[in-house]
NUPA-321845 format. One record per residue (C-alpha): residue number from 1; residue in three letters; y, x, z. Coordinates in pm, 1 decimal, decimal comma, padded with zeros to 6 digits, always signed. Layout:
NUPA-321845
 num residu    north     east       up
 NUM    ALA        Y        X        Z
...
***
This chain:
NUPA-321845
 num residu    north     east       up
   1    MET -03491,6 -01728,6 -01763,0
   2    ASN -03287,8 -01665,7 -02048,0
   3    ALA -02983,1 -01752,7 -01847,1
   4    GLU -03096,4 -01507,4 -01582,1
   5    ILE -03128,3 -01236,0 -01849,6
   6    GLN -02791,8 -01301,3 -01996,2
   7    SER -02639,2 -01294,4 -01651,2
   8    SER -02811,1 -00932,8 -01584,9
   9    ASP -02696,6 -00838,7 -01911,4
  10    ASP -02329,9 -00921,9 -01850,5
  11    ALA -02353,0 -00769,5 -01494,1
  12    LYS -02450,8 -00434,2 -01647,1
  13    SER -02211,8 -00454,0 -01897,5
  14    THR -01940,8 -00521,8 -01659,2
  15    GLU -02080,1 -00245,5 -01429,0
  16    GLN -02009,0 -00013,4 -01709,3
  17    HIS -01658,8 -00117,4 -01768,4
  18    ILE -01582,1 -00108,6 -01397,9
  19    MET -01713,2 +00251,3 -01402,4
  20    ALA -01490,9 +00352,1 -01702,2
  21    ARG -01188,8 +00231,7 -01525,1
  22    MET -01271,2 +00394,1 -01203,6
  23    ARG -01339,7 +00735,1 -01372,0
  24    ARG -01001,7 +00711,2 -01567,9
  25    ALA -00825,2 +00646,3 -01215,5
  26    GLY -01010,4 +00928,4 -01057,2
  27    ARG -01235,4 +00981,4 -00741,1
  28    GLY -01044,6 +00864,6 -00426,5
  29    SER -00931,1 +00541,5 -00605,6
  30    VAL -00959,1 +00184,6 -00422,3
  31    TRP -01008,3 -00116,7 -00614,9
  32    SER -00988,6 -00485,0 -00505,0
  33    ALA -01218,0 -00708,5 -00676,3
  34    ALA -00929,4 -00928,3 -00792,8
  35    GLN -00809,7 -00623,4 -00985,0
  36    LEU -01118,8 -00620,7 -01193,1
  37    LEU -01113,9 -00995,7 -01297,5
  38    PRO -00979,1 -00922,6 -01666,6
  39    LEU -01320,6 -00756,3 -01739,7
  40    ALA -01530,3 -01090,0 -01639,0
  41    ASN -01546,5 -01387,6 -01399,3
  42    ARG -01559,1 -01361,6 -01048,4
  43    ASN -01937,4 -01398,1 -01006,9
  44    THR -02037,8 -01124,4 -01282,6
  45    ILE -01773,5 -00895,8 -01101,4
  46    ASP -01950,0 -00937,9 -00783,7
  47    GLN -02276,1 -00882,0 -00934,7
  48    ALA -02174,2 -00561,0 -01080,5
  49    LEU -01989,4 -00421,5 -00762,3
  50    THR -02320,9 -00507,8 -00575,0
  51    ARG -02535,6 -00305,8 -00809,2
  52    LEU -02263,1 -00016,0 -00769,5
  53    LEU -02312,3 -00030,7 -00415,0
  54    ARG -02673,5 -00044,8 -00408,2
  55    LYS -02668,1 +00259,1 -00626,5
  56    GLY -02435,6 +00450,1 -00378,9
  57    VAL -02177,9 +00493,5 -00659,3
  58    ILE -01888,8 +00309,1 -00462,7
  59    ARG -01820,3 +00232,6 -00094,4
  60    ARG -01714,2 -00108,8 +00053,6
  61    ILE -01409,6 -00062,4 +00271,9
  62    CYS -01395,0 -00427,4 +00386,2
  63    HIS -01429,0 -00767,7 +00207,2
  64    GLY -01306,7 -00743,1 -00125,9
  65    LEU -01209,0 -00360,5 -00137,9
  66    TYR -01392,1 -00065,3 -00282,8
  67    LEU -01363,0 +00304,9 -00274,8
  68    TYR -01483,0 +00511,0 -00560,4
  69    PRO -01536,1 +00801,3 -00322,0
  70    GLN -01409,7 +01189,8 -00357,9
  71    PHE -01619,1 +01472,1 -00224,8
  72    HIS -01536,6 +01797,2 -00082,6
  73    PRO -01803,6 +02078,9 -00133,0
  74    MET -01769,0 +02183,8 +00220,7
  75    LEU -01618,1 +01855,2 +00408,9
  76    GLY -01837,4 +01598,6 +00227,6
  77    GLU -01718,7 +01265,7 +00140,7
  78    ALA -01336,8 +01191,6 +00204,8
  79    PRO -01230,8 +00857,7 +00347,4
  80    ALA -01009,8 +00623,2 +00176,1
  81    THR -00635,0 +00683,5 +00223,9
  82    VAL -00366,2 +00452,1 +00310,7
  83    SER -00183,8 +00495,7 -00004,0
  84    ALA -00496,7 +00419,1 -00214,7
  85    VAL -00555,9 +00090,3 -00023,1
  86    LEU -00201,5 -00015,5 -00052,3
  87    ALA -00201,0 +00053,5 -00419,5
  88    ALA -00500,8 -00156,4 -00481,2
  89    ILE -00368,6 -00460,7 -00264,3
  90    ASN -00021,3 -00416,6 -00430,9
  91    ALA -00179,9 -00448,0 -00758,6
  92    THR -00255,3 -00803,5 -00713,9
  93    GLU +00016,4 -00925,5 -00461,0
  94    SER +00305,3 -01105,6 -00619,4
  95    THR +00536,1 -00900,5 -00366,9
  96    PRO +00476,7 -00549,9 -00267,1
  97    LEU +00365,0 -00496,6 +00096,8
  98    MET +00664,7 -00412,6 +00318,3
  99    PRO +00592,5 -00124,0 +00563,7
 100    GLY +00707,4 -00190,3 +00891,0
 101    GLY +00777,0 -00042,9 +01255,2
 102    ALA +00667,3 +00295,3 +01307,8
 103    TYR +00477,2 +00312,8 +00980,0
 104    ALA +00831,0 +00285,3 +00787,7
 105    CYS +00976,9 +00565,2 +01012,3
 106    PHE +00681,2 +00778,8 +00925,4
 107    LEU +00737,2 +00732,2 +00541,1
 108    LEU +01101,7 +00834,2 +00579,3
 109    GLY +01010,0 +01141,5 +00791,8
 110    MET +01149,3 +01015,8 +01103,6
 111    ILE +00837,3 +01068,7 +01300,0
 112    ARG +00587,4 +01354,2 +01202,1
 113    ASP +00246,5 +01170,3 +01268,8
 114    MET +00074,3 +00876,4 +01086,9
 115    PRO +00059,0 +00588,7 +01349,3
 116    SER -00281,6 +00512,5 +01449,5
 117    GLU -00201,5 +00144,1 +01377,9
 118    ILE +00031,5 +00074,1 +01087,6
 119    VAL +00187,3 -00277,2 +01006,7
 120    LEU +00243,4 -00409,9 +00686,5
 121    LEU +00441,2 -00733,8 +00598,3
 122    SER +00333,3 -00961,1 +00322,8
 123    ALA +00449,6 -01291,0 +00138,1
 124    THR +00086,5 -01428,2 +00151,8
 125    THR -00187,0 -01222,5 +00337,4
 126    THR -00293,4 -01172,4 +00669,3
 127    ARG -00584,8 -00926,0 +00732,1
 128    ASP -00689,0 -00615,3 +00924,9
 129    ILE -00841,3 -00319,0 +00744,7
 130    GLN -00999,7 -00038,1 +00963,6
 131    LEU -01010,5 +00310,6 +00796,0
 132    ALA -01130,2 +00639,6 +00934,5
 133    SER -00845,1 +00723,4 +01152,9
 134    VAL -00595,8 +00434,0 +01099,1
 135    ARG -00607,7 +00049,7 +01133,0
 136    MET -00390,6 -00139,6 +00889,4
 137    ARG -00247,0 -00467,2 +01004,9
 138    ILE -00121,1 -00693,3 +00729,3
 139    ARG +00069,1 -00988,3 +00839,1
 140    ILE +00282,8 -01258,5 +00688,1
 141    ALA +00648,4 -01226,8 +00744,8
 142    ALA +00961,7 -01443,6 +00643,3
 143    PRO +01139,1 -01364,3 +00328,2
 144    ARG +01422,9 -01199,4 +00508,3
 145    TYR +01179,9 -00928,8 +00634,5
 146    LEU +01057,5 -00876,9 +00301,0
 147    ALA +01386,2 -00814,5 +00130,0
 148    GLY +01386,4 -00487,6 -00063,3
 149    ALA +00993,9 -00477,0 -00074,6
 150    GLY +00888,7 -00170,6 -00307,5
 151    ARG +01236,7 -00008,0 -00256,2
 152    LEU +01375,2 +00265,3 -00037,7
 153    SER +01612,3 +00020,0 +00098,5
 154    GLY +01341,9 -00204,2 +00223,6
 155    VAL +01154,2 +00084,4 +00429,9
 156    LEU +01495,6 +00202,5 +00564,9
 157    ILE +01578,9 -00128,4 +00691,0
 158    GLN +01262,6 -00184,0 +00842,1
 159    ALA +01264,5 +00150,2 +01006,4
 160    TRP +01606,8 +00088,5 +01165,7
 161    ARG +01486,2 -00246,7 +01283,1
 162    HIS +01215,4 -00076,7 +01465,3
 163    LEU +01458,9 +00213,3 +01607,1
 164    GLY +01727,4 -00030,3 +01701,6
 165    ILE +02113,3 +00013,8 +01675,4
 166    ASP +02142,9 +00264,8 +01966,0
 167    GLN +01916,8 +00518,2 +01780,4
 168    VAL +02103,1 +00513,8 +01450,5
 169    ASP +02382,6 +00766,7 +01544,1
 170    ASP +02604,5 +01021,5 +01342,5
 171    ALA +02316,4 +01289,0 +01386,5
 172    HIS +02053,9 +01040,6 +01247,8
 173    ILE +02271,5 +00962,8 +00934,2
 174    THR +02323,9 +01327,8 +00874,6
 175    TRP +01960,2 +01399,7 +00886,1
 176    LEU +01882,1 +01110,0 +00637,2
 177    ARG +02146,1 +01243,8 +00378,1
 178    GLN +01973,6 +01599,5 +00414,2
 179    GLN +01626,8 +01441,7 +00341,1
 180    ILE +01703,2 +01177,8 +00081,2
 181    PRO +01808,2 +01298,7 -00276,1
 182    ALA +02145,3 +01184,1 -00358,3
 183    VAL +02003,4 +00987,4 -00661,6
 184    SER +01792,7 +00801,9 -00442,5
 185    ARG +02056,5 +00735,4 -00184,7
 186    HIS +02252,7 +00585,8 -00461,9
 187    THR +02029,7 +00294,8 -00498,3
 188    LEU +02081,6 +00175,1 -00129,8
 189    GLN +02427,2 +00070,7 -00240,4
 190    ALA +02305,3 -00215,1 -00446,2
 191    ASP +02076,5 -00357,1 -00175,5
 192    GLU +02339,6 -00331,2 +00114,9
 193    ALA +02353,1 -00720,5 +00113,9
 194    LEU +01982,5 -00750,9 +00221,1
 195    ALA +02045,4 -00553,6 +00557,7
 196    PRO +02158,4 -00698,2 +00887,8
 197    ALA +02513,6 -00690,1 +00936,1
 198    TRP +02509,5 -00392,2 +01196,2
 199    MET +02321,4 -00175,9 +00934,0
 200    HIS +02596,9 -00201,8 +00649,7
 201    ALA +02857,4 +00040,5 +00778,5
 202    ARG +02560,3 +00310,3 +00840,9
 203    LEU +02412,4 +00237,3 +00516,6
 204    ARG +02762,7 +00324,9 +00332,1
 205    GLN +02737,3 +00657,7 +00533,5
 206    VAL +02386,2 +00709,3 +00403,7
 207    TYR +02462,5 +00651,2 +00028,9
 208    GLY +02800,7 +00825,2 +00057,0
 209    ASP +03052,9 +00532,2 +00075,2
 210    THR +03250,4 +00568,6 +00424,3
 211    LYS +03543,9 +00339,7 +00320,0
***
């Protein structure tokens, strides 16, 4: 009995610590159970999260991911955003997830609308996450596809892989130079070697070295 009381007290205390973290991050933030492990052991974390779910304070997005929901006075509860989910997953990943395909193009403004299915490349994780209007498909990829993860170069390389060599023309380069600030374009120079050979000359045009 004493052990049960102690376990309940631990869960209550952990619940308070979890809520303090979520409040500091703000409504709309997403949390993985793994992010909360510094607060207590996994069993205690799970108990605390279960209590918060029952109270309706948080929402479960999928196994191991939780939303501290945001509310609009007229529209009601707002769904979890892709960026918030990515932040929660990346907080415990050894390598940031790499946007791939059409999603990489969207992040760079090459297409206007968010794809209904977005692909993310990972060093370790495979999972599908269904949000309100988009499905996230996380897939393990070879190291060469993860080069530049977490940086502009990685997103641009993946976008160009998706478009193909014939679509990366002079007009496209001119548009990128207009959209990407000079200070950000400059970072591409250091990562040129990460890109496939056919992209090198085009990357030089983007960051300004046309030699």
